C-alpha positions as CSV (number, residue, x, y, z in Angstrom):
1,Q,-51.3,59.7,-66.3
2,Q,-52.1,56.6,-68.3
3,Q,-49.9,54.4,-66.0
4,R,-51.7,55.6,-62.9
5,V,-55.1,55.0,-64.5
6,A,-54.0,51.5,-65.6
7,L,-52.8,50.7,-62.0
8,A,-56.1,52.0,-60.5
9,R,-58.1,49.9,-63.0
10,A,-56.0,46.8,-62.2
11,L,-56.4,47.2,-58.5
12,M,-60.1,48.1,-58.4
13,N,-61.3,44.5,-58.7
14,N,-59.2,43.4,-55.7
15,P,-57.0,40.9,-57.6
16,S,-55.2,38.1,-55.8
17,F,-52.2,38.8,-58.0
18,L,-50.7,41.8,-59.7
19,I,-48.0,41.7,-62.5
20,A,-46.6,45.1,-63.3
21,D,-44.1,45.8,-66.1
22,E,-42.0,49.0,-65.3
23,P,-44.8,50.7,-63.3
24,T,-42.5,53.7,-62.5
25,A,-41.2,54.3,-66.1
26,N,-41.9,57.8,-67.4
27,L,-42.9,59.0,-63.9
28,D,-41.1,61.6,-61.9
29,Q,-39.2,60.2,-58.9
30,Q,-41.8,61.3,-56.3
31,T,-44.8,59.9,-58.2
32,G,-42.9,56.7,-58.9
33,Q,-42.1,56.2,-55.2
34,M,-45.7,57.0,-54.3
35,I,-46.9,54.3,-56.8
36,I,-44.6,51.7,-55.4
37,D,-45.5,52.6,-51.8
38,L,-49.2,52.2,-52.7
39,I,-48.6,48.8,-54.3
40,V,-46.6,47.6,-51.3
41,S,-49.3,48.9,-48.9
42,I,-52.1,47.2,-50.8
43,Q,-50.1,44.0,-51.1
44,R,-49.6,43.8,-47.4
45,E,-53.2,44.8,-46.5
46,K,-54.8,42.4,-49.0
47,G,-52.2,39.6,-49.1
48,M,-51.9,40.1,-52.8
49,G,-49.1,38.5,-54.8
50,V,-47.0,40.9,-56.7
51,I,-44.4,40.6,-59.5
52,I,-42.8,43.8,-60.7
53,S,-40.2,44.1,-63.5
54,S,-38.2,47.2,-63.1
55,H,-34.8,49.0,-63.4
56,D,-35.7,51.4,-60.6
57,R,-33.6,51.0,-57.5
58,Y,-36.4,52.2,-55.3
59,V,-38.5,49.3,-56.4
60,T,-35.9,46.8,-55.5
61,E,-35.3,48.5,-52.1
62,R,-39.0,48.1,-51.2
63,M,-39.4,44.5,-52.2
64,E,-39.0,41.5,-49.9
65,Q,-37.6,39.3,-52.5
66,V,-35.6,40.4,-55.6
67,L,-34.6,38.2,-58.5
68,K,-32.3,39.3,-61.3
69,L,-32.5,38.0,-64.8
70,N,-28.9,37.3,-65.9
71,N,-28.3,35.4,-69.2
72,G,-31.7,33.8,-69.1
73,L,-31.3,32.6,-65.5
74,L,-33.2,34.0,-62.5
75,I,-30.8,34.7,-59.7
76,A,-32.0,35.5,-56.1
77,Q,-30.5,38.8,-54.9
78,R,-32.2,38.4,-51.5
């Protein structure tokens, strides 16, 4: 519940950029996917920049660009 409130609070001021650290952590799969779908939808609608750190495969599947941190280096996955 706290994660959803934090996301709503972050988005309510129509930011030009959103940074989210593990936004799907501690959520069930369905709610996590709903949150990511919402972020992607708002990003496309508003042209908002988004950086998400996550271990969730669904997150990486939905992103246009994916970078992996490996031994201190960012490596483009796509």
